[in-house]
C-alpha positions, 0 to 999 in steps of 0.5 A: 144722471147718465143716459141709457146706453150712451154711445160716443160719436165723433165726426167720422162715425156720425157721418158713417152712421147717417150713410149706413142708415140711408142704405138700411132704410132703403132695404127696409122699404124694399123689405116692406114692399115685398111683405106687401106683395107676399101678403097681397098674393096670400090674400088673393089666393084666400079670396079664390080658395075661401070656399074651401076653408071653414068660416071659423078658420082664423087663417085669413087674419094673417095676410091682413095683419101682414099687409098693415105691418108692410105698410108701416115698414115701407113708411118707416123705411122711406122716412128713415132714408129721408131723415138720414140723407137730410142729416148730412146737410145742416140746411136740410135737417131742421125740418126733419127735427120735428118729424123724427120723434113721431116717426120713431114713436110710430115705428116702434109702437105701431109698426113694431107691434104689427110686425110682432103680431103678424110674426106670431100669426105666421107661426101659429095660424098655419096649424089651423089650416088642417081643420079648416080645409077638412071642414071646408072641402067636406062642405064643398063636396056635399054642395057640388050637386046644388047647381040651382040652390041659391048660395051654392050655384057656383059650387060645382064650377069652383070645385072643378076648377080647383081639381083641374088647376091643382091636379087633385081629386076629392078631399084625400083621394078619389074615393071621397066622391063615392060617399057623396051624391055629386049628381043633381037629382034633376039629371037622374032618371026616376024611371031607371030601376038602377037609380031607384035601387040606389036611392032606396038602398041609402039611409039618407036617400042619396044617389051614391055611385062609385064614380068621380066628376070629369075634373078628376081625370088626368089629361096625361093618361094614355087612355080615355078617362074612366069616371064610373064603376071604379070599384068594379074590377071587371068593369074596365079591362086592363085597368088596375084599381090599385093604381088610379094615378094612371087615370085620375089625379093621385092626390087629394085636394086637402094635402095639395091646398095645405102644402100650397097655403102653408108654403105661402105662409112660410114665405110671408113669415120669412119676409116678416122676420127680415123686415122686423130685423131691418126695422129694429136696426133702422129705428135704433140707428135713427134714435142714436143719430137724433140724440147725437145731432141734438147735442150739436144743434142739428149740425152733423159736422160740428166740432168735437165729440157728441153722445148718442143715447136711447133714453134720457138720463132721468128715464131709468130712475123714473121707471124705477121710482114708478115701479117701487111706488106701484109695489108699495101701493099693492103691498098689504098694510101691516096690522095696527096693534091695538092702542095700550090702555092707560094704567088706572090712576090710584086714589091718593088719600087726602092729607 
């Protein structure tokens, strides 16, 4: 039976195939290493920014899957480089004959599966960031004041560091701070009538102000930072509340973090696509090289032509037979006709 996708390989094409595979394998190892770096960088970023993501957001699965795919691609590339180089020397190739088959199976089943999974996650999961950041930042703003509450002691520091580092303020803008109590009740003067009036005027008993934390201030502003009474047009002379970007960070942290994380995910997705293409080429080339050398007893410069292929000849017929048998097993059996009754025997009168 004819093998699947055969390819005739004379001496010179066999040598060029081995040399080309050596180069492609190193490129695959490089791509796998870069995938590891990109996924590791994204994982570190999520460690720092995880406070501002909802716990239910599945985006954190992406760098973990990409990390595993990068490890497999790096291993496949190094193994392919070693096997292709050893194939050029008849004395060095025999130990690799037992390694190539497990390498091809692991690279195709495990490595290919992880790459497809990571690519799918890179395409689908960035869309979940919008909702995840929306919920996470809302919670972060609400816990900004809880500096002495167990589990939220670092909420203020993390939010201030976020706004200072990423040049953002609030969720979608500085006015988001007007709707939350961001000053701890410990630092409010209960004898101050203004404080009492503000708390009593709020249905939930919160102390709300038209001010923002210091971390919203833009240090490039030519005037001192204005943090309080921002909604009062008469409180600050020569300050136009319609242009707060001259004093505060103009963007909300939601848009800044969304663009930052989606950019990292896009870069990682591009690396995964390149790695997948290189791994497919390396595995195909290794399979053709393996089967071609098996026909020559493992000697690449053997006399005459040899044939490389993807699958042995009987595989196609075996799969076809299994498919037909599976269809026959699930096909409903035809209804059996009831057996015909034998005609009644006539009594023959005795002579």
